[in-house]
Kinemage of the C-alpha trace (Angstrom):
@kinemage 1
@onewidth
@group {chain A} dominant
@subgroup {mainchain}
@vectorlist {calphas} color= white
{ca unk a 1} P 38.979 47.823 4.120
{ca unk a 2} L 38.067 44.234 4.840
{ca unk a 3} L 39.421 42.588 7.934
{ca unk a 4} L 39.886 38.820 8.339
{ca unk a 5} L 38.267 37.141 11.319
{ca unk a 6} L 41.091 34.635 11.619
{ca unk a 7} L 44.885 34.889 11.448
{ca unk a 8} L 46.342 36.310 8.263
{ca unk a 9} L 48.489 34.094 6.088
{ca unk a 10} L 46.439 30.947 6.604
{ca unk a 11} L 46.206 28.905 3.386
{ca unk a 12} L 42.499 28.294 3.775
{ca unk a 13} L 39.162 29.822 2.895
{ca unk a 14} L 38.317 32.883 4.990
{ca unk a 15} L 35.204 34.991 5.420
{ca unk a 16} L 35.915 38.702 5.598
{ca unk a 17} L 33.412 40.966 7.326
{ca unk a 18} L 32.667 44.634 6.658
{ca unk a 19} L 32.295 46.709 8.762
{ca unk a 20} L 35.207 45.057 10.610
{ca unk a 21} L 33.623 44.630 14.068
{ca unk a 22} L 32.561 41.584 16.039
{ca unk a 23} L 30.078 40.463 16.926
{ca unk a 24} L 28.586 41.276 13.539
{ca unk a 25} L 25.010 42.553 13.765
{ca unk a 26} L 22.350 42.507 11.077
{ca unk a 27} L 21.405 46.180 11.398
{ca unk a 28} L 25.035 47.162 10.648
{ca unk a 29} L 24.518 46.256 6.943
{ca unk a 30} L 27.165 43.526 7.076
{ca unk a 31} L 28.872 42.444 3.848
{ca unk a 32} L 30.586 39.037 3.772
{ca unk a 33} L 33.333 38.294 1.252
{ca unk a 34} L 34.686 34.808 0.620
{ca unk a 35} L 38.430 34.690 0.104
{ca unk a 36} L 40.287 31.563 -0.975
{ca unk a 37} L 41.777 29.630 -3.861
{ca unk a 38} L 39.806 28.909 -6.993
{ca unk a 39} L 37.383 31.005 -8.986
{ca unk a 40} L 34.673 33.087 -7.333
{ca unk a 41} L 32.123 31.407 -9.616
{ca unk a 42} L 32.649 28.169 -7.716
{ca unk a 43} L 31.864 29.695 -4.307
{ca unk a 44} L 29.243 27.809 -2.300
{ca unk a 45} L 27.593 29.566 0.640
{ca unk a 46} L 26.219 27.913 3.778
{ca unk a 47} L 23.794 29.348 6.311
{ca unk a 48} L 23.362 27.540 9.633
{ca unk a 49} L 25.439 24.631 8.236
{ca unk a 50} L 23.107 24.039 5.279
{ca unk a 51} L 23.898 24.717 1.637
{ca unk a 52} L 22.241 28.018 0.968
{ca unk a 53} L 23.260 29.605 -2.319
{ca unk a 54} L 25.679 28.987 -5.153
{ca unk a 55} L 25.414 31.823 -7.583
{ca unk a 56} L 28.986 32.626 -8.490
{ca unk a 57} L 29.282 35.659 -6.238
{ca unk a 58} L 32.069 35.919 -3.702
{ca unk a 59} L 30.339 38.600 -1.592
{ca unk a 60} L 26.878 39.707 -0.502
{ca unk a 61} L 25.085 41.876 2.049
{ca unk a 62} L 23.512 39.837 4.842
{ca unk a 63} L 19.735 40.166 5.239
{ca unk a 64} L 19.083 37.420 7.831
{ca unk a 65} L 20.761 36.607 11.127
{ca unk a 66} L 22.543 33.259 11.339
{ca unk a 67} L 25.869 31.482 11.020
{ca unk a 68} L 27.529 31.852 7.601
{ca unk a 69} L 30.319 29.904 5.897
{ca unk a 70} L 31.635 29.715 2.373
{ca unk a 71} L 33.492 27.044 0.451
{ca unk a 72} L 36.017 27.459 -2.334
{ca unk a 73} L 37.136 24.465 -4.408
{ca unk a 74} L 40.864 24.591 -3.678
{ca unk a 75} L 40.914 25.826 -0.086
{ca unk a 76} L 37.862 24.268 1.562
{ca unk a 77} L 35.271 25.522 4.020
{ca unk a 78} L 35.710 28.764 5.950
{ca unk a 79} L 35.322 29.133 9.710
{ca unk a 80} L 31.794 30.321 10.576
{ca unk a 81} L 30.832 33.973 10.993
{ca unk a 82} L 27.832 34.641 13.227
{ca unk a 83} L 25.584 37.582 12.350
{ca unk a 84} L 23.107 38.324 15.126
{ca unk a 85} L 20.102 40.596 15.452
{ca unk a 86} L 20.759 41.622 19.070
{ca unk a 87} L 19.365 45.080 19.895
{ca unk a 88} L 22.417 46.052 22.011
{ca unk a 89} L 26.019 44.946 21.440
{ca unk a 90} L 29.507 45.698 22.709
{ca unk a 91} L 31.797 45.329 19.702
{ca unk a 92} L 35.554 44.889 19.338
{ca unk a 93} L 37.692 45.124 16.172
{ca unk a 94} L 37.453 41.953 14.065
{ca unk a 95} L 41.252 41.773 13.677
{ca unk a 96} L 43.442 39.541 15.820
{ca unk a 97} L 44.224 41.208 19.158
{ca unk a 98} L 47.351 40.741 21.250
{ca unk a 99} L 47.933 41.351 24.938
{ca unk a 100} L 48.944 44.965 25.449
{ca unk a 101} L 47.119 46.265 22.374
{ca unk a 102} L 45.069 49.428 22.765
{ca unk a 103} L 41.518 48.488 21.797
{ca unk a 104} L 38.594 50.683 20.841
{ca unk a 105} L 35.272 49.248 22.023
{ca unk a 106} L 31.989 50.226 20.416
{ca unk a 107} L 28.665 50.047 22.249
{ca unk a 108} L 25.747 50.163 19.843
{ca unk a 109} L 21.982 49.898 20.032
């Protein structure tokens, strides 16, 4: 399922990333989903801090590297999610990690 990139329970707009690994990489076919108050039709998307698309969809598959945010009318602007095009990455789960957790790392190229 989707995994939030920031703490659960926050009453704000969040960007969920699938697959749930960070850093997110373009060649992983990353899907971003905007989650927050208000209707999905009012979702505004930002790429590299500039208004990018407003087409009523609350999710899409990323086709360009960059920094993505979304805005929902009742809960504001999400924290940014960076999607890179690095040829080699060491990834960790996108969920919040606590000291003592067992963590699976993923090295991909």
